[in-house]
C-alpha positions as protocol buffer text, in pm:
chain_id: "A"
residue {
  index: 1
  type: MET
  ca { x: 672 y: -284 z: -5023 }
}
residue {
  index: 2
  type: MET
  ca { x: 573 y: -704 z: -5081 }
}
residue {
  index: 3
  type: ARG
  ca { x: 877 y: -750 z: -4826 }
}
residue {
  index: 4
  type: ASN
  ca { x: 808 y: -493 z: -4550 }
}
residue {
  index: 5
  type: LYS
  ca { x: 400 y: -670 z: -4621 }
}
residue {
  index: 6
  type: GLU
  ca { x: 531 y: -1030 z: -4578 }
}
residue {
  index: 7
  type: GLU
  ca { x: 739 y: -957 z: -4255 }
}
residue {
  index: 8
  type: LYS
  ca { x: 399 y: -821 z: -4103 }
}
residue {
  index: 9
  type: GLU
  ca { x: 219 y: -1119 z: -4196 }
}
residue {
  index: 10
  type: VAL
  ca { x: 497 y: -1338 z: -4064 }
}
residue {
  index: 11
  type: LYS
  ca { x: 499 y: -1126 z: -3707 }
}
residue {
  index: 12
  type: LYS
  ca { x: 138 y: -1127 z: -3685 }
}
residue {
  index: 13
  type: GLU
  ca { x: 118 y: -1518 z: -3738 }
}
residue {
  index: 14
  type: ALA
  ca { x: 389 y: -1572 z: -3465 }
}
residue {
  index: 15
  type: PHE
  ca { x: 255 y: -1370 z: -3234 }
}
residue {
  index: 16
  type: ARG
  ca { x: -99 y: -1568 z: -3315 }
}
residue {
  index: 17
  type: LYS
  ca { x: 95 y: -1898 z: -3209 }
}
residue {
  index: 18
  type: TYR
  ca { x: 236 y: -1759 z: -2945 }
}
residue {
  index: 19
  type: LEU
  ca { x: -81 y: -1635 z: -2804 }
}
residue {
  index: 20
  type: GLU
  ca { x: -255 y: -2019 z: -2921 }
}
residue {
  index: 21
  type: SER
  ca { x: 12 y: -2196 z: -2750 }
}
residue {
  index: 22
  type: SER
  ca { x: -2 y: -1962 z: -2408 }
}
residue {
  index: 23
  type: GLY
  ca { x: -343 y: -2061 z: -2365 }
}
residue {
  index: 24
  type: VAL
  ca { x: -478 y: -1653 z: -2432 }
}
residue {
  index: 25
  type: LEU
  ca { x: -692 y: -1777 z: -2763 }
}
residue {
  index: 26
  type: ASP
  ca { x: -853 y: -2046 z: -2521 }
}
residue {
  index: 27
  type: ALA
  ca { x: -904 y: -1853 z: -2218 }
}
residue {
  index: 28
  type: LEU
  ca { x: -1056 y: -1515 z: -2478 }
}
residue {
  index: 29
  type: THR
  ca { x: -1267 y: -1722 z: -2567 }
}
residue {
  index: 30
  type: LYS
  ca { x: -1395 y: -1911 z: -2327 }
}
residue {
  index: 31
  type: VAL
  ca { x: -1499 y: -1567 z: -2178 }
}
residue {
  index: 32
  type: LEU
  ca { x: -1641 y: -1447 z: -2464 }
}
residue {
  index: 33
  type: VAL
  ca { x: -1860 y: -1751 z: -2546 }
}
residue {
  index: 34
  type: SER
  ca { x: -1980 y: -1694 z: -2178 }
}
residue {
  index: 35
  type: LEU
  ca { x: -2026 y: -1362 z: -2193 }
}
residue {
  index: 36
  type: TYR
  ca { x: -2261 y: -1426 z: -2545 }
}
residue {
  index: 37
  type: GLU
  ca { x: -2464 y: -1728 z: -2350 }
}
residue {
  index: 38
  type: GLN
  ca { x: -2540 y: -1497 z: -2068 }
}
residue {
  index: 39
  type: ASN
  ca { x: -2959 y: -1456 z: -2024 }
}
residue {
  index: 40
  type: ASP
  ca { x: -2867 y: -1109 z: -1868 }
}
residue {
  index: 41
  type: LYS
  ca { x: -2622 y: -878 z: -2018 }
}
residue {
  index: 42
  type: PRO
  ca { x: -2363 y: -753 z: -1731 }
}
residue {
  index: 43
  type: SER
  ca { x: -2382 y: -354 z: -1765 }
}
residue {
  index: 44
  type: SER
  ca { x: -2006 y: -376 z: -1788 }
}
residue {
  index: 45
  type: ALA
  ca { x: -1874 y: -638 z: -2069 }
}
residue {
  index: 46
  type: LEU
  ca { x: -1489 y: -568 z: -1952 }
}
residue {
  index: 47
  type: GLU
  ca { x: -1602 y: -606 z: -1588 }
}
residue {
  index: 48
  type: PHE
  ca { x: -1769 y: -928 z: -1671 }
}
residue {
  index: 49
  type: ILE
  ca { x: -1448 y: -1048 z: -1880 }
}
residue {
  index: 50
  type: GLN
  ca { x: -1182 y: -918 z: -1599 }
}
residue {
  index: 51
  type: GLN
  ca { x: -1378 y: -1119 z: -1334 }
}
residue {
  index: 52
  type: LYS
  ca { x: -1403 y: -1417 z: -1570 }
}
residue {
  index: 53
  type: LEU
  ca { x: -1038 y: -1384 z: -1599 }
}
residue {
  index: 54
  type: GLY
  ca { x: -915 y: -1357 z: -1265 }
}
residue {
  index: 55
  type: GLY
  ca { x: -877 y: -956 z: -1231 }
}
residue {
  index: 56
  type: PRO
  ca { x: -1037 y: -799 z: -965 }
}
residue {
  index: 57
  type: SER
  ca { x: -1341 y: -593 z: -950 }
}
residue {
  index: 58
  type: VAL
  ca { x: -1366 y: -240 z: -951 }
}
residue {
  index: 59
  type: SER
  ca { x: -1471 y: -193 z: -634 }
}
residue {
  index: 60
  type: GLU
  ca { x: -1207 y: -447 z: -528 }
}
residue {
  index: 61
  type: TYR
  ca { x: -944 y: -275 z: -759 }
}
residue {
  index: 62
  type: GLU
  ca { x: -1014 y: 52 z: -574 }
}
residue {
  index: 63
  type: LYS
  ca { x: -922 y: -127 z: -220 }
}
residue {
  index: 64
  type: LEU
  ca { x: -669 y: -250 z: -319 }
}
residue {
  index: 65
  type: GLN
  ca { x: -486 y: 83 z: -438 }
}
residue {
  index: 66
  type: ALA
  ca { x: -621 y: 232 z: -111 }
}
residue {
  index: 67
  type: GLU
  ca { x: -444 y: 24 z: 114 }
}
residue {
  index: 68
  type: MET
  ca { x: -156 y: -5 z: -75 }
}
residue {
  index: 69
  type: SER
  ca { x: -111 y: 356 z: -18 }
}
residue {
  index: 70
  type: ASN
  ca { x: -177 y: 335 z: 349 }
}
residue {
  index: 71
  type: LEU
  ca { x: 84 y: 78 z: 306 }
}
residue {
  index: 72
  type: GLN
  ca { x: 327 y: 278 z: 125 }
}
residue {
  index: 73
  type: ILE
  ca { x: 259 y: 619 z: 374 }
}
residue {
  index: 74
  type: ARG
  ca { x: 370 y: 360 z: 712 }
}
residue {
  index: 75
  type: TYR
  ca { x: 653 y: 249 z: 484 }
}
residue {
  index: 76
  type: ASP
  ca { x: 800 y: 625 z: 441 }
}
residue {
  index: 77
  type: GLU
  ca { x: 744 y: 680 z: 792 }
}
residue {
  index: 78
  type: LEU
  ca { x: 917 y: 372 z: 879 }
}
residue {
  index: 79
  type: LEU
  ca { x: 1226 y: 397 z: 597 }
}
residue {
  index: 80
  type: ALA
  ca { x: 1225 y: 779 z: 827 }
}
residue {
  index: 81
  type: GLU
  ca { x: 1220 y: 650 z: 1204 }
}
residue {
  index: 82
  type: HIS
  ca { x: 1455 y: 375 z: 1033 }
}
residue {
  index: 83
  type: GLN
  ca { x: 1691 y: 621 z: 888 }
}
residue {
  index: 84
  type: GLU
  ca { x: 1688 y: 834 z: 1224 }
}
residue {
  index: 85
  type: THR
  ca { x: 1782 y: 537 z: 1425 }
}
residue {
  index: 86
  type: CYS
  ca { x: 2044 y: 488 z: 1191 }
}
residue {
  index: 87
  type: LYS
  ca { x: 2201 y: 889 z: 1229 }
}
residue {
  index: 88
  type: GLU
  ca { x: 2139 y: 861 z: 1642 }
}
residue {
  index: 89
  type: LEU
  ca { x: 2388 y: 544 z: 1641 }
}
residue {
  index: 90
  type: GLU
  ca { x: 2600 y: 649 z: 1401 }
}
residue {
  index: 91
  type: GLU
  ca { x: 2620 y: 972 z: 1635 }
}
residue {
  index: 92
  type: LEU
  ca { x: 2645 y: 737 z: 1975 }
}
residue {
  index: 93
  type: LYS
  ca { x: 2975 y: 587 z: 1793 }
}
residue {
  index: 94
  type: ILE
  ca { x: 3096 y: 897 z: 1741 }
}
residue {
  index: 95
  type: SER
  ca { x: 3038 y: 1033 z: 2054 }
}
residue {
  index: 96
  type: ASN
  ca { x: 3157 y: 674 z: 2235 }
}
residue {
  index: 97
  type: ALA
  ca { x: 3501 y: 696 z: 2047 }
}
residue {
  index: 98
  type: MET
  ca { x: 3593 y: 1013 z: 2148 }
}
residue {
  index: 99
  type: GLU
  ca { x: 3531 y: 949 z: 2490 }
}
residue {
  index: 100
  type: MET
  ca { x: 3681 y: 638 z: 2445 }
}
residue {
  index: 101
  type: PRO
  ca { x: 4037 y: 718 z: 2457 }
}
residue {
  index: 102
  type: LEU
  ca { x: 4010 y: 960 z: 2763 }
}
residue {
  index: 103
  type: THR
  ca { x: 3845 y: 657 z: 2956 }
}
residue {
  index: 104
  type: LYS
  ca { x: 4174 y: 455 z: 2844 }
}
residue {
  index: 105
  type: GLU
  ca { x: 4424 y: 692 z: 2939 }
}
residue {
  index: 106
  type: THR
  ca { x: 4246 y: 740 z: 3265 }
}
residue {
  index: 107
  type: ILE
  ca { x: 4233 y: 421 z: 3346 }
}
residue {
  index: 108
  type: ASP
  ca { x: 4599 y: 372 z: 3272 }
}
residue {
  index: 109
  type: GLU
  ca { x: 4696 y: 664 z: 3474 }
}
residue {
  index: 110
  type: LYS
  ca { x: 4523 y: 557 z: 3760 }
}
residue {
  index: 111
  type: ALA
  ca { x: 4745 y: 167 z: 3713 }
}
residue {
  index: 112
  type: HIS
  ca { x: 5092 y: 361 z: 3648 }
}
residue {
  index: 113
  type: LYS
  ca { x: 4968 y: 580 z: 3997 }
}
residue {
  index: 114
  type: ALA
  ca { x: 4841 y: 309 z: 4235 }
}
residue {
  index: 115
  type: VAL
  ca { x: 5249 y: 101 z: 4047 }
}
residue {
  index: 116
  type: PHE
  ca { x: 5419 y: 411 z: 4206 }
}
C-alpha cells in the first residue's frame, strides 16, 4: 500500500516538473493573475483564459468549424470527381488497347498489299 502511494507521488512530481520545464505553469500563472487583476470580470472565465493562451474565441471556433465542414464537403466532391475521371481514363485505356491491335493489323495488311 505504501509503495503504491510513493509511486503516485513520484509520478505527480515528475509531471509537475514536466509542466514547469515546458513553461505551462508560468503561462497558466500569468493568465490567472491577469484574470484576477481584471476590474470587470469577463462573463466567461474559460473563454478569457483560452484567448489569453492564444486560442480562438467561441465565435471564431464556430466559424472555423463551419469552414472545415465546407472544405470537407468540397474535398469529398473533388475526390469523387477524381475517381470518376480515373475510371473513365482506365476505360479509355482498355478501349484503346482493344482497338490498337486491329489498327496495327490493318496497317500491316495494307503494307503487305502494297508490296505485293
